LOLO-371367 format. One line per 4 residues: number of its first residue (from 0); for each residue x, y, z of N, C-alpha, C. Coordinates in Angstrom, 1 decimal. Example, Ala and Ser with C-alpha at 12.3 -4.5 7.8 and 13.67 -1.06 7.14 Angstrom:
# LOLO-371367
0 = 13.2 -5.7 7.8 12.3 -4.5 7.8 13.2 -3.3 7.8 | 12.8 -2.2 7.1 13.7 -1.1 7.1 12.9 0.0 7.9;
//
This chain:
# LOLO-371367
0 = 112.9 108.7 85.5 113.9 108.1 86.3 115.3 107.7 85.7 | 116.4 107.8 86.3 117.5 107.6 85.6 118.2 106.1 85.8 | 117.5 105.4 86.6 117.8 103.9 87.0 118.4 103.7 88.4 | 118.8 104.8 89.0 119.5 104.5 90.3 118.9 104.9 91.4;
4 = 117.6 105.5 91.1 116.9 105.9 92.4 116.2 104.7 93.0 | 116.2 104.9 94.4 115.4 103.8 95.1 114.0 103.9 94.9 | 113.5 102.7 94.9 111.9 102.6 94.9 111.6 101.5 95.6 | 110.3 101.3 96.0 110.0 100.2 96.8 108.9 99.4 96.0;
8 = 109.0 98.1 96.0 108.0 97.2 95.3 107.3 96.5 96.3 | 105.9 96.8 96.3 105.1 96.2 97.3 104.3 95.2 96.7 | 104.0 94.1 97.4 103.2 93.0 96.8 102.5 92.4 98.0 | 101.6 91.4 97.8 101.0 90.5 98.8 101.3 89.0 98.5;
12 = 101.3 88.4 99.6 101.5 86.8 99.5 100.5 86.1 100.2 | 100.1 84.9 99.9 99.0 84.2 100.6 99.5 83.9 102.1 | 100.6 83.8 102.4 101.1 83.2 103.7 102.5 83.7 104.0 | 102.9 83.5 105.1 104.0 83.9 105.5 105.1 83.2 105.0;
16 = 105.1 82.0 104.7 106.2 81.1 104.2 106.5 81.6 102.7 | 105.4 81.8 101.9 105.4 82.3 100.5 106.1 83.7 100.6 | 105.7 84.4 101.4 106.3 85.8 101.5 107.8 85.8 101.8 | 108.2 84.9 102.9 109.6 84.8 103.1 110.3 84.1 102.0;
20 = 109.9 83.1 101.3 110.5 82.4 100.1 110.5 83.6 98.9 | 109.6 84.4 98.7 109.8 85.5 97.8 110.8 86.4 98.0 | 110.9 86.8 99.1 112.0 87.9 99.6 113.5 87.2 99.5 | 113.4 85.9 99.8 114.8 85.2 99.6 115.2 85.0 98.3;
24 = 114.3 84.7 97.5 114.7 84.5 96.0 115.1 85.9 95.3 | 114.5 87.0 95.7 114.7 88.2 95.2 116.2 88.7 95.6 | 116.3 88.4 96.9 117.7 88.8 97.6 118.9 87.8 97.0 | 118.6 86.6 96.6 119.5 85.6 96.2 119.8 86.3 94.7;
28 = 119.0 86.7 93.8 119.1 87.1 92.7 119.6 88.5 92.5 | 119.9 89.0 93.6 120.4 90.5 93.8 119.3 91.4 93.1 | 118.1 91.2 93.3 117.3 92.2 92.6 116.7 93.0 93.5 | 116.8 92.8 94.8 116.4 93.6 96.0 117.7 93.8 97.0;
32 = 117.6 95.0 97.8 118.6 95.2 98.7 118.1 94.5 100.0 | 116.7 94.9 100.1 116.1 94.2 101.5 114.6 94.2 101.2 | 114.0 93.1 102.2 112.6 93.1 102.1 112.1 92.7 103.2 | 110.8 93.3 103.7 110.1 93.0 104.9 108.8 92.4 104.6;
36 = 108.3 91.4 105.6 107.1 90.7 105.5 106.4 91.3 106.7 | 105.3 91.9 106.4 104.2 92.5 107.4 103.1 91.5 107.4 | 102.5 91.4 108.4 101.2 90.8 108.7 100.9 89.8 109.7 | 99.8 89.1 109.7 99.1 89.2 108.6 98.2 90.3 108.4;
40 = 97.7 90.7 107.3 96.8 91.8 107.1 95.7 91.5 106.5 | 94.6 92.1 106.6 93.1 91.7 106.2 92.9 92.5 104.7 | 92.6 92.0 103.8 92.5 92.6 102.7 91.1 92.6 102.1 | 90.4 93.6 101.5 89.1 93.4 101.2 89.1 94.1 99.8;
44 = 88.4 93.3 98.8 88.4 93.8 97.4 87.2 93.1 96.6 | 87.1 93.5 95.4 86.0 93.0 94.7 86.7 92.1 93.5 | 86.1 90.9 93.4 86.7 90.1 92.4 85.7 89.2 91.7 | 85.6 89.3 90.4 84.5 88.7 89.7 83.0 89.0 90.0;
48 = 83.2 90.5 90.4 81.7 90.9 90.9 81.4 90.7 92.3 | 82.1 90.0 93.1 81.9 89.7 94.5 82.8 90.4 95.3 | 82.3 90.9 96.5 83.3 91.3 97.6 83.8 90.1 98.3 | 85.1 90.4 98.3 85.8 89.2 99.0 86.8 89.8 100.4;
52 = 87.2 89.1 101.3 88.0 89.1 102.0 89.2 88.2 102.2 | 90.5 88.5 102.5 91.3 87.3 102.7 92.5 87.8 103.5 | 93.1 86.9 104.3 94.3 87.2 105.2 95.5 87.1 104.2 | 96.2 88.1 104.1 97.5 88.0 103.3 98.6 88.7 104.1;
56 = 99.8 88.4 103.4 101.1 89.1 104.1 101.5 90.1 103.1 | 101.9 91.3 103.5 102.5 92.3 102.6 104.1 92.2 102.8 | 104.4 92.3 101.4 105.9 92.4 101.3 106.5 93.7 100.7 | 107.3 94.3 101.3 107.9 95.7 100.8 109.4 95.4 100.7;
60 = 109.7 95.6 99.4 111.0 95.3 99.0 111.8 96.6 98.4 | 113.0 96.9 98.9 113.9 98.1 98.3 114.8 97.6 97.4 | 114.7 98.6 96.0 115.5 98.2 95.1 115.8 99.6 94.3 | 116.2 99.4 93.2 116.4 100.7 92.2 115.5 100.6 91.1;
64 = 115.1 101.8 90.6 114.2 101.9 89.4 114.7 101.0 88.2 | 116.2 100.8 88.0 116.7 99.9 87.0 116.3 98.6 87.3 | 116.2 98.0 88.3 115.7 96.5 88.8 114.1 96.5 89.1 | 113.4 97.5 88.9 112.2 97.3 89.1 111.4 96.5 88.4;
68 = 111.5 96.6 87.2 110.8 95.7 86.2 111.2 94.2 86.4 | 112.3 93.8 86.7 112.8 92.6 86.9 112.1 92.1 88.3 | 111.8 92.9 89.1 111.5 92.3 90.5 110.0 92.2 90.3 | 109.3 93.1 89.5 107.9 92.7 89.2 107.6 91.6 88.4;
72 = 108.5 91.4 87.5 108.2 90.0 86.7 108.5 88.9 87.5 | 109.5 88.9 88.6 109.8 87.8 89.2 108.7 87.5 90.1 | 108.1 88.4 90.8 107.0 88.5 91.6 105.8 87.7 91.0 | 105.4 88.3 89.8 104.4 87.8 88.8 104.5 86.4 88.7;
76 = 105.7 86.1 88.3 106.0 84.7 87.9 105.9 83.6 88.9 | 106.2 84.3 90.4 106.0 83.4 91.5 104.8 83.2 92.2 | 103.9 84.0 91.7 102.6 84.3 92.3 101.6 83.4 92.1 | 100.7 82.7 92.6 99.6 81.9 92.3 98.4 82.4 91.7;
80 = 98.3 83.9 92.0 97.1 84.6 91.6 97.4 84.9 90.2 | 96.2 85.0 89.3 96.3 85.5 88.0 96.7 86.9 87.9 | 96.3 87.8 88.9 96.6 89.1 88.7 96.8 89.6 90.1 | 98.1 89.3 90.5 98.6 89.7 91.9 98.9 91.2 92.1;
84 = 98.7 91.5 93.4 99.0 92.9 93.6 100.5 93.0 93.5 | 101.1 94.0 92.7 102.5 94.1 92.6 102.5 95.7 92.4 | 103.1 96.6 93.1 103.2 98.0 92.9 104.7 98.6 93.1 | 105.0 99.5 92.3 106.3 100.0 92.3 106.1 101.5 92.7;
88 = 106.5 101.9 93.9 106.3 103.2 94.5 107.7 104.0 94.5 | 107.8 105.0 94.2 108.7 105.9 94.2 109.1 106.4 95.4 | 110.3 106.6 95.8 110.9 106.8 97.1 111.5 108.4 96.9 | 110.7 109.3 97.5 111.2 110.7 97.2 112.2 111.2 97.9;
92 = 112.8 110.6 98.8 114.0 111.1 99.8 114.1 110.0 101.0 | 115.1 110.3 101.6 115.5 109.5 102.8 116.9 109.7 103.4 | 117.3 109.0 104.2 118.5 109.0 104.8 119.7 108.7 103.5 | 120.4 109.6 103.3 121.3 109.5 102.1 122.2 108.3 102.3;
96 = 122.7 107.8 103.4 123.5 106.6 103.7 122.5 105.4 103.2 | 121.3 105.4 103.8 120.6 104.2 103.3 120.3 104.3 102.0 | 119.9 105.2 101.4 119.6 105.2 99.8 120.7 104.7 99.1 | 122.1 105.2 99.6 123.5 104.7 98.8 123.4 103.1 99.0;
100 = 123.3 102.8 100.5 123.4 101.3 100.7 122.4 100.4 99.7 | 121.2 101.0 99.4 120.4 100.1 98.7 121.2 99.8 97.2 | 121.7 100.7 96.6 122.3 100.7 95.3 123.7 99.9 95.5 | 124.5 100.0 96.4 125.4 99.3 96.7 125.2 97.8 96.9;
104 = 124.0 97.5 97.7 124.0 96.0 98.0 123.5 95.2 96.8 | 123.0 96.0 95.8 122.5 95.3 94.5 123.7 95.1 93.6 | 125.0 95.8 93.9 126.0 95.7 92.9 127.3 95.0 93.4 | 127.4 95.0 94.6 128.7 94.5 95.2 128.5 93.3 96.4;
108 = 129.3 93.6 97.3 129.3 92.6 98.5 128.4 92.9 99.6 | 127.3 93.6 99.4 126.2 93.6 100.3 126.4 95.0 101.0 | 127.2 95.9 100.6 127.2 97.1 101.4 127.3 97.1 102.9 | 127.0 98.2 103.4 127.4 98.5 104.9 126.2 98.1 105.8;
//
């Protein structure tokens, strides 16, 4: 990746307030162009050898590949879990105007 490709950073949060605070902090730092909170969702997973289930909120953030590592680091630092779910997902295409807006939002006055 050259750094200007759009990616999504997907993470989970324990509650809606934490998800909203995370998105706000990432926006304030110009690390993401936008973020959505989805949920609640029900997650099921294995932890320390036991099956667990938890209600969580999914956070989906749009940024560029150049900022993806900083977004991941900010999420990990803010998250209360030892190993939070944070994934960087490549965007293979989309509306050219929207993709351009993501990059513009991270650099200047917030784009269109």
